PAZAPA-4460 file (N, C-alpha, C; in steps of 0.05 Angstrom, whole numbers, plus 32768, in hexadecimal, padded with zeros to 4 digits):
% residues 62
    n_x    n_y    n_z   ca_x   ca_y   ca_z    c_x    c_y    c_z   seq   type   mol
   7E87   7FF9   81B6   7E84   8007   819D   7E87   7FF4   8186     1      M     A
   7E74   7FF5   8173   7E76   7FE2   815D   7E87   7FEE   8146     2      N     A
   7E8C   7FDF   8133   7E9E   7FE6   811D   7E93   7FFD   810D     3      F     A
   7E79   7FFC   8106   7E6D   8011   80F6   7E6E   802C   8104     4      I     A
   7E69   802D   811E   7E6A   8046   812D   7E87   8050   812E     5      Q     A
   7E9A   803E   8130   7EB6   8046   812F   7EBE   8054   8115     6      Y     A
   7EB4   8048   80FF   7EBA   8054   80E4   7EAC   8070   80E2     7      I     A
   7E94   8072   80EB   7E86   808C   80EA   7E94   80A1   80FB     8      K     A
   7E9D   8099   8112   7EAB   80AC   8124   7EC6   80B3   8118     9      D     A
   7ED3   80A1   810B   7EEC   80A7   80FE   7EE9   80BB   80E8    10      S     A
   7ED5   80B8   80D7   7ED0   80CB   80C2   7EC9   80E6   80CD    11      F     A
   7EB9   80E6   80E2   7EB2   8100   80EF   7ECA   810E   80FA    12      D     A
   7EDC   80FF   8106   7EF5   810A   8111   7F06   8116   80FB    13      E     A
   7F09   8107   80E5   7F19   8110   80CF   7F0E   8129   80C1    14      L     A
   7EF3   812B   80BF   7EE8   8141   80B0   7EE1   8159   80C1    15      S     A
   7EDD   8156   80DB   7ED4   816D   80EB   7EE7   8175   8101    16      N     A
   7EF9   8164   810A   7F09   816A   8121   7F27   816C   811C    17      H     A
   7F2F   816A   8103   7F4B   816B   80FD   7F51   8184   80ED    18      M     A
   7F69   818E   80F1   7F72   81A5   80E0   7F85   8199   80CB    19      T     A
   7F80   81A0   80B2   7F8F   8196   809C   7FA1   81AD   8092    20      W     A
   7FB8   81A6   8088   7FC9   81BA   807C   7FBD   81C3   8061    21      V     A
   7FC4   81DB   8059   7FB9   81E5   803F   7FC6   81D5   8028    22      S     A
   7FB8   81D7   8011   7FC2   81C9   7FFA   7FDD   81D3   7FF1    23      K     A
   7FE2   81ED   7FF4   7FFB   81F9   7FED   8012   81EF   7FFF    24      E     A
   800C   81EE   8019   8020   81E3   802B   8027   81C6   8026    25      D     A
   8012   81B7   8020   8017   819A   801A   8027   8197   8000    26      A     A
   8022   81A8   7FEC   8032   81A6   7FD4   804F   81AE   7FD8    27      Q     A
   8054   81C4   7FE8   806F   81CC   7FEE   807E   81B7   7FFD    28      K     A
   8071   81AA   8010   807E   8195   8020   8084   817D   800E    29      T     A
   8072   8176   7FFC   8076   8160   7FEA   808D   8165   7FD8    30      T     A
   808F   817D   7FCD   80A6   8184   7FBB   80C0   8183   7FCB    31      V     A
   80C0   818D   7FE3   80D8   818D   7FF4   80E1   8170   7FF9    32      T     A
   80CF   815F   8000   80D6   8143   8006   80E0   8136   7FEC    33      V     A
   80D3   813B   7FD6   80DC   812F   7FBC   80F8   8138   7FB5    34      A     A
   80FE   8152   7FB8   8118   815C   7FB1   812E   8150   7FC3    35      V     A
   8129   814F   7FDD   813D   8143   7FEF   813F   8125   7FEB    36      F     A
   812A   8118   7FE3   812C   80FB   7FDD   813E   80F7   7FC5    37      T     A
   813A   8107   7FB0   814B   8104   7F98   8168   810A   7F9F    38      I     A
   816D   8120   7FAE   8188   8126   7FB6   8195   8110   7FC6    39      I     A
   8186   8105   7FD9   8191   80EF   7FE9   8196   80D6   7FD8    40      F     A
   8184   80D0   7FC5   8188   80B9   7FB3   81A1   80BD   7FA2    41      A     A
   81A5   80D5   7F98   81BD   80DA   7F88   81D7   80D8   7F98    42      L     A
   81D5   80E1   7FB1   81ED   80DF   7FC3   81F3   80C2   7FC9    43      A     A
   81DF   80B2   7FCE   81E4   8095   7FD3   81EE   8088   7FBA    44      V     A
   81E4   808F   7FA3   81ED   8083   7F8A   820A   808B   7F85    45      A     A
   8211   80A4   7F8B   822D   80AD   7F88   8240   809E   7F9A    46      G     A
   8238   809B   7FB3   8249   808D   7FC6   824C   806F   7FBE    47      I     A
   8236   8063   7FB4   8237   8048   7FAB   824A   8045   7F93    48      D     A
   8249   8058   7F81   825B   8057   7F6A   8278   805A   7F72    49      Y     A
   827E   806B   7F85   8299   806F   7F8E   82A3   8055   7F9B    50      V     A
   8293   804A   7FAD   829C   8031   7FBA   829F   801A   7FA6    51      F     A
   828C   8018   7F93   828D   8002   7F7F   82A6   8005   7F6E    52      Q     A
   82AC   801D   7F65   82C4   8022   7F55   82DD   801C   7F65    53      T     A
   82DE   8024   7F7E   82F4   801F   7F8F   82F9   8001   7F94    54      G     A
   82E3   7FF3   7F99   82E6   7FD6   7F9D   82EE   7FC8   7F83    55      L     A
   82E3   7FD0   7F6C   82EB   7FC4   7F53   8309   7FC8   7F4E    56      D     A
   8313   7FE0   7F53   832F   7FE5   7F4F   8340   7FD6   7F63    57      N     A
   8336   7FD3   7F7B   8345   7FC4   7F90   8348   7FA7   7F88    58      F     A
   8332   7F9A   7F7E   8333   7F7E   7F77   8341   7F79   7F5D    59      F     A
   8344   7F8E   7F4C   8354   7F8A   7F33   8372   7F87   7F3A    60      K     A
   8379   7F90   7F51   8395   7F8E   7F59   839D   7F71   7F5E    61      L     A
   838A   7F60   7F64   838F   7F44   7F6A   838A   7F34   7F52    62      F     A
***
């Protein structure tokens, strides 16, 4: 199989033989992922702040 035929078959597979999620489902999933990403980032930032403050106070003792 040559490269051009592979590309043609790939496009045919993507356009005719795959089932795609609806636009609404894709948007809901994207929003869900974005919200949980922000929540996780805030949690990591909070934990980082707590540890940094704790270490700063610990080293001030010396």
